[in-house]
N, C-alpha and C positions, 0 to 999 in steps of 0.2 A: 470562502470566497475572498479574493484579494484583488486589488487593482495594482498592476505593475506595468510600467511603460505605457500608460494610457489604455490598457485593456484589462478586462476581467478574466481572472484565472479561477477555474472551478476545480473541485475535488469530488471524490466519491461521497464524502460527508455532505457536500452541497446537494448531491442527488438525493440522499436520504432525507435531508432537511426538507427538500421540496416535496417529497412523497409524504412526509409527516405533516407539513403545514406550509402552504404557499405563502402565507403572511411572513413566516420566518425567513423565507428566501427574499422577500421584499425588504425586510428589515436588514438582513445581511448585505444586500445590495446598497442600501443607504449608508451603512457603515463603511463598506469598501470604497464608496465614492466620497467619503469624508463628510457626509451631510448629517450623520447621526453618530453619537458616541455609544459604544457597546457598554452596557452596565458591567461593573465588576462583580460578577456572581460567583467567582471561584472561592469555594469554602474549603474547610479542612477535609471534608469527605471527598470532594472532587479531587483534591490534591492526592489524597490517599489512594483513590482508585487509579489515578494516573501512575503513581509509583508502583502499585501492585501490577498494573498492566505491563509496565516496562520491565519489572522483575520477572514476570511470566515469560516475556519475550526473550530476555537474557538467559533464563533457565533453560529454555529450549535450545538456544544457541550453544550453551555449555554442554547440554546433553548430547548434542550432535558431536561435539568435539570429544567427549568422553567415550562415545561409541566408536571412535576412530575416524570420524569424518574430518579429515584434515584439509580437504579441498573446499574451503569456505572462504568466500570473499566478503569482506565487511566494508560497508560504506557509512560514512558519517553524514549527517544532514548538513548541507551547505547553507549559504545565505539565501534569503528570499529575493531572488532576482531572476528575470527571464533567462538571461544567458547562463546563469549558474544552474538553472533547471535543465537547460539544453545540454550543458556539459555533463551534468550528473546522469542524464539518460545515455549520452555517448559512452560514459564509463560503464554503465550497466550493460549496454549492448556489447562493449568490448569484452566484458567478463563472460557474457553469454556466448560470444563467438569463440572464446577460448574453451568453452565446454565445462566450466567449473561445476562441481556437484551442487553447491548451495550458494546462493547469493543472499546476503542479509542487508536489508534496507535498500532494495532496488528502487530507482527513481524512473518514472515514466513522465514524459511531457510532450504533448503533441501541439503545443502552442496555445491551447485553450484549456485542456484538462491536465491537472497534475496528479500523479499517483505515487504513493510510496508504499510498496509492498513489504510486509515484514520479511518474508522469505520467498525466494524462487527456488524450486527444486527441479533438478535435471531429471527428465524422464526419457526412456529409450523409445521415443516416438519421432519419426522423421519430420523435419521442418526445413525451412530455408537455411537453418544453421548447420545442418548435416543430418546424421542418423539419430539425432536427439532433439529435444525441445525442452520447454520449461512449463511448470505449473505453479500457481500461487499457493502458498501456505500462510494463512493469517492467524495470529494468536489472539485469542479473546478470553476474557475472564469468565464469561458466562458458562453455565453448565449444560446449555443446549443451544443449538444453532438458532439464530434469530434472522428474520427476513433481511434486515439491514446489513447483516454480515454478507449475505449472498449478493446484494447490490454492489457492495464494495469489491468482493471477489470477482464479480462479473465485469466491473469497470476495469480492474487490473488485468483481467484475462483479455479484454478487448485491446488494451495496450500491448500485451504480449503478442497477440495475433498480428498486430501491426509490425512488430519487430521481428518475429520469427516466421511469419508467412502463413501460419495456421492457428486457429483457435485452440487453446488447450482443451484436452478432453475432460479434465476435472479441475476443480478448485478445492482446497482443503482448509478446514478450520481446526485449529488446535485449541480445544476448550480448556477452561480453567482447571478441570480435574485431570488433565493430561490425555483425555480421549481425543482422537483425531477423527473428524467426520469428513467424508468425501462427497462432493456434489458434482454432478455432470453439468 
């Protein structure tokens, strides 16, 4: 959760935090409003997990390229600003309209919720984009799917529905052992 231009911006992580603990959401709100300072809790283990998660994501991207998937559009994370989020979503939609096979680091922003999907995969299922649409593929280090993964994928799928005119049929989780799980 963050406050930008006088408004709160939420993410799928905020939804999961709320489901886990309403008090955590209250505390995050106070931090976003500048009324409370977030403790510095990031330790070596947390940093290691983040690096491993990023490496897992990049390994999947590299595997796509090694398998001959050349039609991959990659986006970098931009600045944390409302207009930058809007522009990033416009760029994501432009790539979707071109029909690229894979989009890495897609951004969604509806003015209230921000989402950054690891990957969007083109599927041959009609949508407002044409004879194709997209589904979310999220990379996770876990060895089995966890409920909060599905909340995140569902949130991204709602954003996709807004952009492509229909809800994706499936969302996918690429687990830490390389296994891909598909959820309706």
